[in-house]
N, C-alpha and C positions, 0 to 999 in steps of 0.2 A: 595324597600330596607323599611324594617321597621326601626324606628328612637326608639331607645331604651334612655328613660329618664334617668334612673338610671343605676347603673352597674349590670349587669348581668353575674354571673359567669359561665363557662361552664359546662355542665353535665359531669357526669362520662364518659359517653362514647364520648363526644366531648373532653375531655383532651386526651382520649385515641388516637383520630384521631388525636390531636396536636401535641401528643407525635411521633406520627408516622411522620407527616409531618415535623417535627422538626429534624427526624431522616434522612429524604431525600427519604422515600417511597413513590412512585406512586399511584395514585388512585388505580389502578388493585393492587396492591402491599396490601393498606391498604383493600382493601374489602376483599382480601384473607384471610389476618391475620386476621382480625374481623369477618370472617364468614358474612357479610353483603352483600348487593345487592347494584349494584353501585348507585340504585335513594336513597338507604338511605343513602349512604356516600355525596350524592350531599343534601340532606335535613339538614344532620350535618354541612356540609361546609357552607350551604347559611344562617344558624342558626349564626356558627360563625363570617361570614362577617358581619352579622348585629348586633351581640353584640360586635364586635370590630370596628363598623363603617366604613368597607372595603366595596367598591363596586366591585362588579367584572365586571363591566364593564368599569371603571376608568382606567385600564390599562391591562397589560398582566397578564394572569393567574399563570404564574410563578413567576411574581413580588407580586401578592396579596400574593402566597402561602408563600414567604419569610417574606413578612410582618407578616402575621400570627404567623408561627413560631417564629419570633424574639421577638413579642409580648409575646407570650407564655412562652419563655423563661425568659424575663425580668421579668413578672410577677413572675415566679418561683424562681428567683432568680438565673436562671441558666445561663443567658448571658454571664456575667462576667466569668464563668468557662469556657464555650463553648470558650470563645476569647482566654482564656490563654494557653489552649492546644494545 
């Protein structure tokens, strides 16, 4: 895992991936919606794990995806909105 020494913001495409993860889409659904290969999604996810300092080996993938989605929602100011709904 790369260690980012400064804050790196997700790219436009990574934000699209984060948005779909936060909506509960599976990897296969994300690849279909974004018209990308599974290997491309894997690259986006690996980059996001690094940017958010999440190790995909430290716990189950579903837990990592949840943490990733929560951090994204928190950054975009939508975490509180999601909880209220």
